[in-house]
Rosetta silent file (secondary structure, phi, psi, omega in degrees, C-alpha in Angstrom):
SEQUENCE: MSAIKWVGVAAVAGLALTGSVAAQATEQHQHQRYVVLAADQQADIVGQERARRAAVVEFLREKAARELAEAKTDFRRAAKKASAALDTAKGKVDASTQRSAVQAAKKQVAAAEVADEVTALTHKVNAVRKTVKAKVKAYKEEQERKARAAATRQSAAPATGISSSSNDGDSRGGSDGWFSQMRSILNSVGGSGVRLVAFDGQCGRVWAAACSKSGAIMVNSSIGGWSYNRKVWAMDHELAHQYQFRVWSTLMASDTYRSLFGSNIELLANCMTQARGLNYSSQRCSGSQVAFAGGIWQGRVG
SCORE:     score description
SCORE:     0.000 S_00000001
   1 L     0.000  140.120 -178.114  -30.425  113.793  -22.050 S_00000001
   2 L   -82.819  163.017 -179.884  -33.670  114.166  -23.684 S_00000001
   3 H   -58.022  -37.373 -179.536  -36.778  112.628  -22.289 S_00000001
   4 H   -66.738  -42.717 -179.376  -37.048  110.204  -25.139 S_00000001
   5 H   -64.985  -40.868 -175.152  -33.491  108.847  -24.630 S_00000001
   6 H   -64.077  -40.928 -179.176  -34.043  108.446  -20.943 S_00000001
   7 H   -60.178  -43.360  179.533  -37.170  106.491  -21.507 S_00000001
   8 H   -59.966  -44.584  178.424  -35.294  104.299  -23.920 S_00000001
   9 H   -63.460  -44.341 -176.313  -32.437  103.686  -21.534 S_00000001
  10 H   -62.787  -40.972 -175.311  -34.860  102.932  -18.763 S_00000001
  11 H   -64.757  -46.355  177.120  -36.725  100.469  -20.990 S_00000001
  12 H   -52.183  -45.613 -177.692  -33.468   98.826  -21.963 S_00000001
  13 H   -70.131  -38.418  178.374  -32.405   98.553  -18.295 S_00000001
  14 H   -58.937  -41.316 -178.812  -35.826   97.238  -17.337 S_00000001
  15 H   -62.930  -38.834 -176.074  -35.556   94.591  -19.990 S_00000001
  16 H   -70.700  -38.071 -177.848  -32.098   93.680  -18.791 S_00000001
  17 H   -69.652  -35.390  179.830  -33.233   93.457  -15.183 S_00000001
  18 H   -68.797  -38.202 -179.927  -36.208   91.315  -16.133 S_00000001
  19 H   -67.921  -35.439 -177.784  -33.963   88.973  -18.101 S_00000001
  20 H   -69.585  -40.098  179.148  -31.555   88.727  -15.231 S_00000001
  21 H   -67.926  -39.509  177.900  -34.304   87.843  -12.719 S_00000001
  22 H   -61.855  -40.720 -179.313  -35.671   85.210  -15.090 S_00000001
  23 H   -65.935  -40.083 -177.276  -32.282   83.722  -15.487 S_00000001
  24 H   -66.588  -41.360 -177.388  -31.752   83.565  -11.710 S_00000001
  25 H   -64.664  -43.678  178.921  -35.152   81.886  -11.302 S_00000001
  26 H   -60.010  -46.282 -177.344  -34.359   79.340  -13.975 S_00000001
  27 H   -64.737  -42.776  178.648  -31.014   78.582  -12.387 S_00000001
  28 H   -58.885  -43.282  179.508  -32.522   78.295   -8.885 S_00000001
  29 H   -60.488  -44.444 -179.277  -35.219   75.897  -10.328 S_00000001
  30 H   -70.165  -32.783  175.933  -32.622   73.712  -11.907 S_00000001
  31 H   -61.041  -51.064  175.783  -30.576   73.677   -8.741 S_00000001
  32 H   -51.803  -41.973  178.282  -33.613   72.547   -6.815 S_00000001
  33 H   -62.140  -44.282 -177.324  -34.152   69.775   -9.391 S_00000001
  34 H   -64.570  -36.355 -179.650  -30.539   68.683   -9.000 S_00000001
  35 H   -68.408  -39.436  178.169  -30.948   68.640   -5.180 S_00000001
  36 H   -63.394  -48.769 -178.899  -34.147   66.562   -5.474 S_00000001
  37 H   -57.308  -45.056  179.437  -32.526   64.199   -7.909 S_00000001
  38 H   -57.478  -45.210 -175.746  -29.424   63.898   -5.655 S_00000001
  39 H   -65.601  -43.386 -176.671  -31.676   63.141   -2.654 S_00000001
  40 H   -64.801  -38.904  178.403  -33.631   60.585   -4.668 S_00000001
  41 H   -67.228  -40.495  179.144  -30.428   58.933   -5.873 S_00000001
  42 H   -62.487  -41.245  176.908  -29.113   58.925   -2.288 S_00000001
  43 H   -61.034  -45.029  175.605  -32.343   57.395   -1.091 S_00000001
  44 H   -59.890  -42.486 -177.615  -32.023   54.656   -3.783 S_00000001
  45 H   -65.153  -43.152 -177.579  -28.464   54.042   -2.725 S_00000001
  46 H   -62.057  -45.168 -177.353  -29.437   53.811    0.945 S_00000001
  47 H   -62.641  -43.947 -179.117  -32.395   51.483    0.105 S_00000001
  48 H   -63.683  -38.900 -179.440  -30.177   49.274   -2.073 S_00000001
  49 H   -66.339  -39.983  179.359  -27.579   49.048    0.779 S_00000001
  50 H   -65.483  -42.810  176.304  -30.200   48.172    3.241 S_00000001
  51 H   -59.615  -41.486  178.765  -31.582   45.504    0.931 S_00000001
  52 H   -64.541  -44.351  177.517  -28.095   44.151    0.318 S_00000001
  53 H   -60.480  -41.547  178.486  -27.433   43.996    4.042 S_00000001
  54 H   -65.356  -33.130  177.355  -30.675   42.305    4.715 S_00000001
  55 H   -70.019  -39.489  179.076  -29.887   39.777    1.995 S_00000001
  56 H   -63.251  -42.857 -179.635  -26.414   39.152    3.528 S_00000001
  57 H   -63.358  -45.563  178.966  -27.998   38.684    6.927 S_00000001
  58 H   -63.672  -45.305  174.000  -30.601   36.270    5.610 S_00000001
  59 H   -55.510  -46.674  178.423  -27.907   34.344    3.727 S_00000001
  60 H   -67.653  -32.311  178.150  -25.722   34.088    6.833 S_00000001
  61 H   -64.466  -48.575  176.683  -28.748   32.994    8.868 S_00000001
  62 H   -64.698  -34.940  178.587  -29.568   30.219    6.400 S_00000001
  63 H   -68.530  -40.650  171.366  -25.934   29.192    6.154 S_00000001
  64 H   -59.172  -48.197  177.533  -25.699   28.977    9.960 S_00000001
  65 H   -57.246  -46.258 -177.674  -28.933   26.953   10.117 S_00000001
  66 H   -64.089  -44.961  176.830  -27.674   24.604    7.411 S_00000001
  67 H   -66.371  -39.612  176.991  -24.280   24.132    9.068 S_00000001
  68 H   -61.867  -41.239  176.905  -25.909   23.528   12.435 S_00000001
  69 H   -63.421  -47.255  179.659  -28.219   20.795   10.850 S_00000001
  70 H   -62.080  -44.869  177.968  -25.244   19.174    9.170 S_00000001
  71 H   -59.578  -41.614  178.029  -23.200   19.260   12.388 S_00000001
  72 H   -67.149  -37.076  175.531  -26.022   17.619   14.314 S_00000001
  73 H   -58.280  -46.147 -178.328  -26.340   14.878   11.638 S_00000001
  74 H   -63.410  -37.686 -175.123  -22.586   14.193   12.056 S_00000001
  75 H   -72.601  -37.022  176.442  -22.929   14.105   15.793 S_00000001
  76 H   -61.465  -41.707  177.572  -25.813   11.584   15.666 S_00000001
  77 H   -62.638  -42.586 -178.755  -23.668    9.301   13.514 S_00000001
  78 H   -67.808  -37.518 -177.797  -20.822    9.615   15.967 S_00000001
  79 H   -67.120  -36.039  177.826  -23.072    9.104   18.987 S_00000001
  80 H   -66.779  -35.676  179.096  -24.524    5.911   17.360 S_00000001
  81 H   -72.521  -41.524  178.294  -21.031    4.466   16.870 S_00000001
  82 H   -62.902  -38.561  176.880  -20.088    5.371   20.449 S_00000001
  83 H   -69.070  -33.013  173.983  -23.178    3.655   21.777 S_00000001
  84 H   -61.398  -41.970  179.809  -22.375    0.575   19.720 S_00000001
  85 H   -67.747  -37.092  177.901  -18.944    0.514   21.298 S_00000001
  86 H   -63.721  -34.173 -179.651  -20.387    0.925   24.707 S_00000001
  87 H   -67.196  -36.017  177.666  -22.660   -2.056   24.098 S_00000001
  88 H   -69.045  -19.977 -179.048  -19.585   -4.267   23.335 S_00000001
  89 H   -80.753  -19.697 -176.077  -18.192   -3.185   26.715 S_00000001
  90 L   -61.848  131.129 -177.205  -21.065   -4.632   28.744 S_00000001
  91 L    80.688   -9.225 -175.577  -19.845   -7.423   30.888 S_00000001
  92 L  -111.224  -60.732 -178.691  -16.331   -6.815   29.972 S_00000001
  93 L  -131.332  160.293  173.595  -15.010   -3.476   31.177 S_00000001
  94 L   -81.884  113.747  177.810  -16.336   -0.530   33.189 S_00000001
  95 L  -119.566   29.456 -174.834  -17.381    2.154   30.778 S_00000001
  96 H   -67.501  -35.839  178.611  -19.815    4.049   33.049 S_00000001
  97 H   -65.148  -46.292  175.652  -17.821    7.231   32.808 S_00000001
  98 H   -63.403  -32.415  179.495  -17.791    7.141   29.076 S_00000001
  99 H   -67.949  -43.423  179.951  -21.519    6.247   28.915 S_00000001
 100 H   -65.465  -36.852  178.505  -22.321    9.296   31.087 S_00000001
 101 H   -66.611  -35.346  175.969  -20.177   11.547   28.856 S_00000001
 102 H   -66.980  -41.165  175.863  -22.045   10.491   25.799 S_00000001
 103 H   -59.421  -43.801  179.694  -25.451   11.133   27.452 S_00000001
 104 H   -61.089  -39.285 -178.307  -24.247   14.509   28.586 S_00000001
 105 H   -69.343  -37.135  175.785  -23.087   15.411   25.015 S_00000001
 106 H   -59.382  -41.405  177.495  -26.505   14.421   23.617 S_00000001
 107 H   -65.333  -42.098  178.986  -28.197   16.841   25.989 S_00000001
 108 H   -61.683  -43.097 -179.270  -25.817   19.604   25.068 S_00000001
 109 H   -66.539  -34.884 -177.317  -26.279   19.017   21.338 S_00000001
 110 H   -68.970  -26.587  175.640  -30.012   19.198   21.677 S_00000001
 111 H   -96.855   -3.748 -174.888  -29.695   22.716   23.125 S_00000001
 112 L   -71.658  147.296  179.638  -26.879   23.913   20.895 S_00000001
 113 L  -124.233   -5.373 -177.250  -27.397   26.757   18.454 S_00000001
 114 L  -121.873  130.632 -178.513  -23.940   26.996   16.975 S_00000001
 115 H   -60.647  -36.265 -178.981  -22.403   24.438   14.623 S_00000001
 116 H   -60.896  -36.661 -179.874  -18.917   24.810   16.132 S_00000001
 117 H   -67.438  -40.056  177.602  -20.232   23.776   19.544 S_00000001
 118 H   -67.103  -44.839  179.141  -21.804   20.672   18.049 S_00000001
 119 H   -55.393  -42.549 -176.469  -18.635   19.815   16.108 S_00000001
 120 H   -64.108  -37.922 -179.458  -16.591   20.038   19.351 S_00000001
 121 H   -72.330  -32.604  176.060  -19.049   17.569   21.034 S_00000001
 122 H   -61.598  -43.091  175.746  -18.809   15.284   18.004 S_00000001
 123 H   -62.558  -34.455 -178.718  -15.002   15.117   18.524 S_00000001
 124 H   -66.123  -47.408  179.905  -15.682   14.353   22.189 S_00000001
 125 H   -69.248  -30.813  171.235  -17.882   11.347   21.491 S_00000001
 126 H   -59.795  -45.372 -179.863  -15.437   10.124   18.853 S_00000001
 127 H   -60.357  -45.021  176.078  -12.738   10.176   21.610 S_00000001
 128 H   -52.442  -46.599 -179.553  -15.075    8.293   23.833 S_00000001
 129 H   -63.714  -40.118  176.773  -15.616    5.580   21.315 S_00000001
 130 H   -60.221  -42.081 -177.262  -11.852    5.208   20.765 S_00000001
 131 H   -68.960  -43.308  179.680  -11.303    4.923   24.509 S_00000001
 132 H   -65.853  -43.271  177.944  -14.071    2.233   24.969 S_00000001
 133 H   -59.857  -41.882 -178.716  -12.719    0.244   21.910 S_00000001
 134 H   -65.206  -40.495 -178.250   -9.190    0.376   23.352 S_00000001
 135 H   -67.489  -45.324  178.224  -10.515   -0.877   26.716 S_00000001
 136 H   -61.390  -42.177  179.595  -12.481   -3.748   25.127 S_00000001
 137 H   -62.405  -42.642  179.669   -9.461   -4.696   22.975 S_00000001
 138 H   -64.389  -39.662  175.945   -7.221   -4.768   26.077 S_00000001
 139 H   -60.093  -44.397 -176.858   -9.848   -6.934   27.842 S_00000001
 140 H   -69.032  -34.844  175.541  -10.032   -9.409   25.032 S_00000001
 141 H   -62.410  -43.224  177.771   -6.224   -9.546   24.840 S_00000001
 142 H   -65.405  -40.168  176.911   -6.097  -10.233   28.516 S_00000001
 143 H   -67.245  -38.195  177.187   -8.645  -12.934   28.294 S_00000001
 144 H   -66.078  -35.534 -179.152   -6.737  -14.594   25.467 S_00000001
 145 H   -67.196  -41.473 -176.872   -3.540  -14.331   27.515 S_00000001
 146 H   -65.706  -46.647  176.838   -5.322  -15.946   30.493 S_00000001
 147 H   -50.462  -50.096 -178.159   -6.762  -18.702   28.201 S_00000001
 148 H   -67.679  -36.281  179.629   -3.288  -19.511   26.870 S_00000001
 149 H   -69.398  -40.894  178.766   -1.810  -19.482   30.401 S_00000001
 150 H   -59.737  -42.379  177.312   -4.612  -21.764   31.607 S_00000001
 151 H   -63.011  -42.999  179.261   -3.980  -24.178   28.746 S_00000001
 152 H   -64.624  -38.327 -177.120   -0.313  -24.201   29.592 S_00000001
 153 H   -66.529  -44.034 -176.654   -1.012  -24.686   33.236 S_00000001
 154 H   -65.164  -38.055 -179.759   -3.366  -27.541   32.506 S_00000001
 155 H   -66.553  -27.740 -176.980   -0.956  -29.185   30.220 S_00000001
 156 H   -95.686   -3.012 -179.967    1.640  -28.994   32.979 S_00000001
 157 L   -65.106  139.547 -179.751   -0.747  -30.184   35.796 S_00000001
 158 L   -73.087  157.476  172.463    0.425  -33.629   37.140 S_00000001
 159 L   -75.387  139.206  175.486   -1.360  -36.878   36.719 S_00000001
 160 E  -123.249  140.097 -175.390   -3.129  -37.963   39.893 S_00000001
 161 E  -137.757  165.239  177.953   -4.217  -41.362   40.646 S_00000001
 162 E  -118.586  123.628  179.375   -5.974  -43.719   43.093 S_00000001
 163 L   -62.194  146.267  175.660   -4.060  -46.840   44.059 S_00000001
 164 L  -115.561   51.037 -179.116   -5.871  -50.214   43.709 S_00000001
 165 L   -71.338  -21.801  176.522   -3.863  -51.823   46.477 S_00000001
 166 L  -122.284  145.993 -178.194   -6.991  -53.271   48.012 S_00000001
 167 L  -129.229  107.816 -178.261   -9.886  -55.201   46.401 S_00000001
 168 L  -111.007   22.477  173.208  -13.030  -55.540   48.433 S_00000001
 169 L    81.736  156.962 -177.665  -15.253  -56.897   45.706 S_00000001
 170 L  -102.748  119.112 -176.298  -17.935  -55.394   43.560 S_00000001
 171 L   -84.258    0.299 -178.203  -21.320  -55.423   45.229 S_00000001
 172 L  -136.323   77.330  162.807  -23.084  -54.713   41.965 S_00000001
 173 L   104.563    6.829  176.178  -22.420  -56.988   39.047 S_00000001
 174 L    68.439 -153.737 -170.310  -18.832  -58.192   39.135 S_00000001
 175 L   -95.706  -11.343  178.430  -16.291  -57.218   36.523 S_00000001
 176 L   -67.022  129.976  177.585  -18.532  -57.567   33.316 S_00000001
 177 L    72.978   19.324 -175.136  -19.372  -54.242   31.740 S_00000001
 178 H   -57.991  -38.966 -177.363  -17.163  -52.445   34.288 S_00000001
 179 H   -65.870  -42.887 -179.502  -16.282  -49.598   31.888 S_00000001
 180 H   -60.355  -39.160 -177.057  -19.898  -48.815   31.075 S_00000001
 181 H   -67.071  -39.588 -176.633  -20.665  -48.815   34.828 S_00000001
 182 H   -71.439  -35.814  177.145  -17.856  -46.410   35.541 S_00000001
 183 H   -59.592  -43.555 -178.835  -19.124  -44.051   32.780 S_00000001
 184 H   -65.330  -41.298  179.051  -22.497  -44.149   34.357 S_00000001
 185 H   -63.842  -42.410 -178.301  -21.118  -43.522   37.814 S_00000001
 186 H   -63.547  -38.816  175.245  -19.068  -40.587   36.581 S_00000001
 187 H   -61.981  -38.438 -172.968  -22.173  -39.050   34.976 S_00000001
 188 H   -74.038  -22.887  175.435  -24.083  -39.472   38.199 S_00000001
 189 L   -90.202    4.681  175.433  -21.461  -37.468   40.227 S_00000001
 190 L    99.029   17.236  179.361  -21.584  -34.619   37.758 S_00000001
 191 L  -105.807   33.326 -175.989  -18.854  -35.574   35.300 S_00000001
 192 L   -64.059  -28.119 -179.002  -20.971  -36.154   32.245 S_00000001
 193 L   -92.887    8.602 -178.985  -18.818  -33.624   30.340 S_00000001
 194 L  -106.217  137.212 -177.297  -15.479  -35.200   31.198 S_00000001
 195 E   -71.684  135.567  178.633  -13.903  -37.774   28.868 S_00000001
 196 E  -114.492  128.978 -170.368  -13.507  -41.242   30.406 S_00000001
 197 E  -130.616  135.625  172.147  -10.676  -43.440   29.023 S_00000001
 198 E   -80.893  134.915  176.928   -9.655  -47.119   29.779 S_00000001
 199 L  -139.631  176.685 -172.293   -5.919  -47.310   30.368 S_00000001
 200 L   -86.963    2.718  175.382   -3.220  -49.721   31.412 S_00000001
 201 L    99.134   -8.223 -179.535   -2.774  -48.368   34.901 S_00000001
 202 E   -83.824  106.455 -179.876    0.450  -46.368   34.263 S_00000001
 203 E  -110.045   96.562 -175.260   -0.365  -43.007   35.931 S_00000001
 204 L    61.635 -123.138 -177.314    2.765  -40.845   35.686 S_00000001
 205 L   -99.472    5.419 -179.579    5.444  -42.749   37.581 S_00000001
 206 E  -122.584  168.367  174.511    2.996  -44.936   39.580 S_00000001
 207 E  -100.701  135.456 -176.748    0.468  -47.611   38.873 S_00000001
 208 L  -147.805  149.495  174.908   -3.178  -46.660   39.706 S_00000001
 209 L   -76.041  -26.761  179.585   -6.728  -48.067   39.142 S_00000001
 210 E  -143.156  143.205 -170.049   -7.936  -44.545   38.317 S_00000001
 211 E  -149.482  144.442  178.174   -5.983  -41.513   37.193 S_00000001
 212 E  -116.570  132.078  165.151   -6.703  -37.902   36.226 S_00000001
 213 E  -127.563  164.231 -175.610   -5.004  -35.727   33.614 S_00000001
 214 L   -58.670  121.078  176.867   -6.273  -32.378   32.464 S_00000001
 215 L    91.002   -4.231 -176.805   -9.440  -32.949   30.434 S_00000001
 216 E  -153.151  143.088  171.861   -9.680  -36.737   31.012 S_00000001
 217 E  -111.960  136.808 -178.273  -10.189  -39.404   33.711 S_00000001
 218 E  -117.215  138.945 -178.108   -8.646  -42.800   33.093 S_00000001
 219 E  -130.389  138.695  176.394   -9.710  -46.076   34.605 S_00000001
 220 L  -101.951  154.020 -173.241   -8.139  -49.474   34.669 S_00000001
 221 H   -63.047  -16.249  178.223  -10.133  -52.677   34.523 S_00000001
 222 H   -63.252  -23.053 -176.764   -9.007  -53.551   38.078 S_00000001
 223 H   -71.509  -21.223  178.537  -11.469  -51.011   39.386 S_00000001
 224 H   -55.860  -24.450 -177.369  -14.258  -53.242   38.213 S_00000001
 225 H   -88.309    4.008  178.376  -13.669  -55.458   41.315 S_00000001
 226 L   -83.985  162.731  179.065  -14.303  -52.573   43.798 S_00000001
 227 L   -69.246  157.280 -176.480  -17.492  -52.124   45.791 S_00000001
 228 H   -62.694  -36.191 -175.446  -20.085  -49.865   44.215 S_00000001
 229 H   -72.350  -35.183  179.948  -19.660  -47.162   46.969 S_00000001
 230 H   -68.450  -34.558  178.918  -15.903  -47.138   46.535 S_00000001
 231 H   -66.944  -43.711  174.486  -16.374  -46.713   42.782 S_00000001
 232 H   -57.801  -52.402  176.595  -18.629  -43.711   43.370 S_00000001
 233 H   -52.294  -48.556  179.259  -16.123  -42.248   45.696 S_00000001
 234 H   -53.902  -42.384 -177.641  -13.328  -42.880   43.132 S_00000001
 235 H   -69.694  -40.897  179.650  -15.122  -41.095   40.352 S_00000001
 236 H   -68.317  -33.507  176.828  -15.965  -38.153   42.580 S_00000001
 237 H   -63.717  -47.467  179.688  -12.304  -38.065   43.749 S_00000001
 238 H   -68.176  -34.386  178.044  -11.103  -37.990   40.142 S_00000001
 239 H   -67.654  -34.678  174.940  -13.639  -35.420   39.138 S_00000001
 240 H   -52.454  -44.430  179.304  -12.333  -33.323   42.065 S_00000001
 241 H   -58.696  -42.698  178.484   -8.935  -33.355   40.352 S_00000001
 242 H   -56.960  -41.987  179.768  -10.584  -32.031   37.157 S_00000001
 243 H   -68.017  -35.221  177.533  -11.937  -29.065   39.143 S_00000001
 244 H   -58.688  -44.135 -174.358   -8.516  -28.554   40.694 S_00000001
 245 H   -61.591  -31.975 -177.260   -6.918  -28.314   37.213 S_00000001
 246 H   -69.986  -22.076 -179.399   -9.340  -25.422   36.300 S_00000001
 247 L  -124.710   31.210 -170.419   -7.870  -23.212   39.061 S_00000001
 248 H   -53.575  -56.096 -177.241   -4.392  -24.888   39.089 S_00000001
 249 H   -55.250  -49.792 -174.965   -2.291  -21.607   38.941 S_00000001
 250 H   -65.012  -43.594 -176.915   -4.315  -19.855   41.602 S_00000001
 251 H   -61.308  -49.609 -178.136   -4.327  -22.957   43.786 S_00000001
 252 H   -61.937  -25.833 -179.455   -0.607  -23.486   43.573 S_00000001
 253 L   -86.983   -3.428 -173.755   -0.003  -19.897   44.546 S_00000001
 254 L   -84.290  125.763  179.357   -2.331  -20.044   47.617 S_00000001
 255 H   -69.468  -34.052  178.647   -0.791  -19.808   51.043 S_00000001
 256 H   -64.558  -43.524  177.459   -4.022  -21.122   52.578 S_00000001
 257 H   -57.678  -50.985 -176.645   -3.791  -24.231   50.441 S_00000001
 258 H   -60.196  -41.050 -177.620   -0.156  -24.851   51.516 S_00000001
 259 H   -69.558  -39.263 -174.810   -1.091  -24.192   55.199 S_00000001
 260 H   -81.153  -38.409 -172.256   -4.165  -26.402   55.304 S_00000001
 261 H  -117.893    0.917  179.310   -2.985  -29.268   53.083 S_00000001
 262 L    56.674   33.798 -177.952    0.764  -29.021   52.904 S_00000001
 263 L    59.628   23.588  176.469    0.529  -29.001   49.183 S_00000001
 264 L   -88.978   97.874 -176.340   -0.990  -32.441   49.258 S_00000001
 265 H   -65.855  -26.013 -179.253   -3.177  -32.559   46.259 S_00000001
 266 H   -76.458  -43.508  175.658   -4.605  -35.957   46.996 S_00000001
 267 H   -63.134  -37.028  175.608   -5.715  -34.850   50.462 S_00000001
 268 H   -60.611  -41.651 -176.534   -7.413  -31.846   48.930 S_00000001
 269 H   -64.983  -41.025  179.902   -9.331  -34.218   46.517 S_00000001
 270 H   -61.032  -41.991  176.490  -10.336  -36.370   49.467 S_00000001
 271 H   -67.230  -32.292  179.453  -11.626  -33.292   51.316 S_00000001
 272 H   -67.987  -40.219  176.964  -13.466  -32.191   48.283 S_00000001
 273 H   -65.509  -37.619  178.675  -15.313  -35.522   48.222 S_00000001
 274 H   -64.986  -31.519  176.013  -15.999  -35.237   51.904 S_00000001
 275 H   -62.415  -25.362  178.180  -17.471  -31.714   51.220 S_00000001
 276 L  -100.237   10.900  176.072  -20.034  -33.548   49.074 S_00000001
 277 L    90.322    6.042  176.616  -20.873  -36.112   51.628 S_00000001
 278 L  -102.763  127.211 -171.104  -18.633  -38.972   50.490 S_00000001
 279 L  -126.071   30.748 -173.337  -16.419  -40.375   53.179 S_00000001
 280 L   -68.060  -40.155 -176.419  -14.879  -43.545   51.835 S_00000001
 281 L   -57.932  149.653  179.169  -11.405  -42.455   52.348 S_00000001
 282 L   -77.691  -12.176  178.767   -9.855  -43.179   55.749 S_00000001
 283 L   -76.077  132.439  174.182   -8.624  -39.624   55.833 S_00000001
 284 L  -114.738  134.527 -179.048  -10.877  -37.224   57.782 S_00000001
 285 L  -102.508  152.681 -179.691  -10.636  -33.512   57.093 S_00000001
 286 L   -71.638  168.416  176.319  -11.068  -30.624   59.514 S_00000001
 287 H   -64.759  -31.316  177.768  -13.806  -28.128   59.136 S_00000001
 288 H   -68.499  -43.533  179.775  -11.350  -25.589   57.714 S_00000001
 289 H   -65.450  -39.864 -179.166  -10.145  -28.072   55.149 S_00000001
 290 H   -62.689  -44.660  178.645  -13.671  -29.080   54.125 S_00000001
 291 H   -58.102  -46.533 -177.888  -14.664  -25.379   53.764 S_00000001
 292 H   -66.056  -46.791 -178.445  -11.643  -24.599   51.574 S_00000001
 293 H   -59.543  -37.300  178.882  -12.132  -27.802   49.550 S_00000001
 294 H   -67.865  -26.533  178.344  -15.826  -27.079   48.932 S_00000001
 295 H   -63.865  -32.940 -173.947  -14.857  -23.734   47.454 S_00000001
 296 H   -65.639  -31.786  177.766  -12.868  -25.474   44.653 S_00000001
 297 H   -61.319  -31.814 -178.324  -16.063  -27.088   43.354 S_00000001
 298 L   -91.173    7.223 -176.341  -17.344  -23.547   42.873 S_00000001
 299 L    72.990   22.277 -178.719  -14.113  -22.377   41.188 S_00000001
 300 L  -116.168  129.740  178.961  -13.086  -20.519   44.221 S_00000001
 301 L  -103.303  110.999 -175.363   -9.740  -20.641   45.903 S_00000001
 302 L   -73.068    0.000    0.000   -9.983  -19.345   49.516 S_00000001
């Protein structure tokens, strides 16, 4: 090979090598650009994911706070209704356990951070309200039943009367205005709320100057001839029967009554007057009889 050809070949080879190196550099540069772009894109994706997750977390936090607030509002409504039910129970039924349960639930709700916990407590106070309402309803039904039974007992209570077999004169004013006087006397012994009626003397199957039926005392004009003290005693005696009628069922079921009085309702009325210091009747009562009889004035059957 001549020197000129060699130089030419070398020059061509040099050019080829130079072009190859330049191409490699360009390729490497572009690769680096791709790597950087990919890294930037990956960083963007990661940033976007983090932002998305943060947004989700914030949304869930706000949603939980909103649900908790709504649950507490529902609880307050339920607690208010339960408190109203508890108020209706006062003086009627024992609702102390239910009242304590509502107070405890209020404290738990105040500290609660989860809506589900508050909702569970709302269900609890709703159940308390239903329990209290059922108790009050049962109480009212029982009172109505007792009232009906009392009315039935009173309507079935016998007529009781005082005979006018003796007439010892009226020491105050004779027979004129006798009914007005008896009304005044009945008021004076505590019977102003009891109806007084003039009648013909027929008291059940017997004749009497004074007679009691549930809700009314009846007097015959013959009583106008009695002494004033005996009239006072008679009205107190008849008023005693009115108090007996109020506890009639319990009285009739009392073993003590049967033991002390032998089921003699007139003797009991006499002892009731004696318990108040009136001793016109010839019957004298023992201390035990007077103590028992005095309780009837208070609505108490010993």
